[in-house]
C-alpha positions in Angstrom: -52.3 42.7 -83.8 -53.2 42.3 -87.4 -56.8 42.5 -88.3 -58.0 41.7 -91.8 -60.8 43.6 -93.5 -61.6 40.5 -95.7 -64.5 38.2 -94.9 -63.4 34.8 -93.9 -65.0 31.7 -95.4 -65.9 28.9 -93.1 -66.3 25.3 -94.4 -67.4 22.4 -92.3 -65.6 19.1 -92.4 -67.7 16.4 -94.0 -65.8 13.6 -92.3 -67.7 13.8 -89.0 -70.7 11.6 -88.2 -74.1 13.3 -88.8 -75.2 15.6 -86.0 -78.6 13.8 -85.9 -77.1 10.4 -85.4 -74.8 11.8 -82.7 -77.6 13.5 -80.8 -79.7 10.3 -81.0 -76.9 8.2 -79.6 -76.2 10.8 -76.8 -79.9 11.0 -76.0 -80.1 7.2 -75.7 -77.1 7.1 -73.4 -78.5 9.9 -71.2 -81.9 8.1 -71.0 -80.2 4.8 -70.2 -78.4 6.4 -67.2 -81.7 7.8 -65.9 -81.1 11.5 -66.9 -83.6 13.8 -68.6 -81.9 14.0 -72.0 -83.6 17.3 -73.0 -82.5 19.0 -69.8 -78.9 17.6 -70.0 -78.5 18.6 -73.7 -79.9 22.1 -73.1 -77.5 22.5 -70.2 -74.6 21.5 -72.3 -75.6 23.7 -75.2 -76.1 26.7 -73.0 -73.0 26.4 -70.9 -70.5 24.4 -72.9 -69.9 22.3 -69.8 -69.3 18.7 -70.9 -70.2 17.3 -67.5 -73.9 17.7 -68.4 -73.3 14.7 -70.7 -72.7 11.3 -69.3 -69.5 9.5 -70.3 -71.5 6.3 -70.6 -71.2 4.7 -74.0 -68.8 7.4 -74.9 -71.6 9.9 -75.2 -69.5 12.9 -74.1 -66.8 12.1 -76.6 -69.3 11.6 -79.4 -71.0 14.9 -78.7 -67.8 16.9 -78.5 -66.9 15.8 -82.0 -69.3 18.6 -83.0 -69.0 22.3 -82.2 -71.9 23.6 -80.1 -72.9 25.9 -82.9 -73.2 22.9 -85.3 -75.5 21.1 -82.8 -77.6 24.2 -82.3 -77.8 24.9 -86.0 -78.9 21.3 -86.7 -81.6 21.5 -84.0 -83.0 24.8 -85.2 -83.1 23.6 -88.8 -84.8 20.4 -87.7 -87.3 22.3 -85.6 -88.1 24.7 -88.4 -88.5 21.8 -90.9 -91.0 20.1 -88.6 -93.0 23.3 -88.4 -93.0 23.6 -92.2 -91.0 26.8 -92.1 -87.9 25.7 -93.9 -87.2 23.1 -96.5 
């Protein structure tokens, strides 16, 4: 197995829909089906199990366009911005 000592650079694709828009759409789909969106999204983010997200209105497919770390990162940034901690 070959292991490199060099740091790898990671770049996100800019062709995906915005995380905020995706989360909003998934939230609305979960709510429409009678689920608690916060609980369902938290379950998905913690476990990676897509069955926490309804397939109604393609919510599961939409959410899986983003890596879980992207979703978590966007949520943390948004939270910190609302608290005035980050610009």
